[in-house]
C-alpha positions as a Markdown table, in Angstrom:
| # | Residue | x | y | z |
|---|---|---|---|---|
| 1 | Unk | 53.3 | 21.1 | 66.1 |
| 2 | Unk | 51.6 | 24.1 | 65.2 |
| 3 | Unk | 52.9 | 27.1 | 62.6 |
| 4 | Unk | 50.9 | 29.8 | 62.1 |
| 5 | Unk | 51.7 | 33.3 | 60.8 |
| 6 | Unk | 49.7 | 35.9 | 60.4 |
| 7 | Unk | 50.9 | 39.4 | 58.3 |
| 8 | Unk | 48.2 | 42.2 | 58.8 |
| 9 | Unk | 48.7 | 45.4 | 56.9 |
| 10 | Unk | 47.8 | 48.4 | 58.0 |
| 11 | Unk | 47.6 | 52.4 | 56.4 |
| 12 | Unk | 50.7 | 53.8 | 57.6 |
| 13 | Unk | 53.4 | 52.1 | 59.4 |
| 14 | Unk | 53.1 | 53.7 | 62.5 |
| 15 | Unk | 49.4 | 51.8 | 63.4 |
| 16 | Unk | 51.4 | 49.4 | 62.8 |
| 17 | Unk | 53.9 | 49.6 | 65.4 |
| 18 | Unk | 51.7 | 50.9 | 67.6 |
| 19 | Unk | 48.6 | 48.5 | 67.6 |
| 20 | Unk | 52.1 | 45.8 | 68.7 |
| 21 | Unk | 52.9 | 47.6 | 71.2 |
| 22 | Unk | 49.0 | 47.6 | 71.8 |
| 23 | Unk | 49.0 | 43.6 | 71.9 |
| 24 | Unk | 52.5 | 42.8 | 72.6 |
| 25 | Unk | 52.3 | 43.0 | 76.9 |
| 26 | Unk | 49.9 | 40.3 | 76.4 |
| 27 | Unk | 52.5 | 37.7 | 75.0 |
| 28 | Unk | 55.1 | 38.5 | 77.8 |
| 29 | Unk | 53.9 | 35.0 | 79.2 |
| 30 | Unk | 52.4 | 32.7 | 77.1 |
| 31 | Unk | 52.0 | 29.3 | 78.4 |
| 32 | Unk | 53.5 | 26.2 | 77.9 |
| 33 | Unk | 54.1 | 24.7 | 74.6 |
| 34 | Unk | 53.0 | 28.2 | 73.1 |
| 35 | Unk | 56.0 | 30.7 | 71.6 |
| 36 | Unk | 54.8 | 33.5 | 70.0 |
| 37 | Unk | 57.5 | 36.7 | 67.9 |
| 38 | Unk | 55.9 | 40.0 | 66.7 |
| 39 | Unk | 57.4 | 42.6 | 64.4 |
| 40 | Unk | 56.5 | 45.2 | 62.3 |
| 41 | Unk | 57.5 | 45.8 | 58.8 |
| 42 | Unk | 56.6 | 49.0 | 57.3 |
| 43 | Unk | 52.8 | 49.3 | 57.9 |
| 44 | Unk | 52.8 | 45.4 | 58.0 |
| 45 | Unk | 52.5 | 43.2 | 61.4 |
| 46 | Unk | 53.8 | 40.1 | 61.3 |
| 47 | Unk | 53.4 | 38.0 | 64.1 |
| 48 | Unk | 54.9 | 34.3 | 64.2 |
| 49 | Unk | 52.8 | 31.6 | 66.4 |
| 50 | Unk | 54.1 | 27.9 | 66.9 |
| 51 | Unk | 52.3 | 25.9 | 69.1 |
| 52 | Unk | 53.1 | 22.7 | 70.8 |
| 53 | Unk | 49.3 | 21.8 | 71.8 |
| 54 | Unk | 46.0 | 20.9 | 70.7 |
| 55 | Unk | 44.6 | 22.3 | 67.5 |
| 56 | Unk | 42.1 | 23.8 | 69.7 |
| 57 | Unk | 44.3 | 25.4 | 71.7 |
| 58 | Unk | 46.0 | 27.1 | 68.6 |
| 59 | Unk | 42.9 | 28.6 | 67.3 |
| 60 | Unk | 41.9 | 30.2 | 70.5 |
| 61 | Unk | 45.3 | 31.6 | 70.9 |
| 62 | Unk | 45.1 | 33.2 | 67.2 |
| 63 | Unk | 41.6 | 34.1 | 67.5 |
| 64 | Unk | 42.8 | 35.5 | 71.0 |
| 65 | Unk | 45.4 | 37.8 | 69.0 |
| 66 | Unk | 43.3 | 38.7 | 66.3 |
| 67 | Unk | 40.6 | 40.3 | 68.8 |
| 68 | Unk | 43.0 | 42.4 | 70.7 |
| 69 | Unk | 44.6 | 43.8 | 67.2 |
| 70 | Unk | 40.5 | 44.2 | 65.7 |
| 71 | Unk | 40.1 | 46.4 | 69.8 |
| 72 | Unk | 43.5 | 47.7 | 69.2 |
| 73 | Unk | 42.9 | 49.2 | 65.9 |
| 74 | Unk | 39.8 | 51.2 | 66.3 |
| 75 | Unk | 40.6 | 52.4 | 70.0 |
| 76 | Unk | 43.7 | 54.3 | 68.1 |
| 77 | Unk | 41.5 | 56.0 | 65.2 |
| 78 | Unk | 39.0 | 57.0 | 66.9 |
| 79 | Unk | 41.4 | 58.6 | 69.1 |
| 80 | Unk | 43.0 | 59.8 | 65.7 |
| 81 | Unk | 46.6 | 57.5 | 66.7 |
| 82 | Unk | 47.1 | 56.4 | 63.9 |
């Protein structure tokens, strides 16, 4: 089993909450063997991944999550939603 935790720190708690809301719907129907949990603590978005699939699946999932976070952050900062 592969376990990973990512902590992303943002300027403001509101931005962390908004990004969690923006990327969470993507995690409602994850494939069997993957478990993704997200929560916000102050200005940090904390992501826990448990993967019973091959390593390349875990890496791909983490890359997808980070890409979604980056896109959400860029969009929110452009529209002033931070």
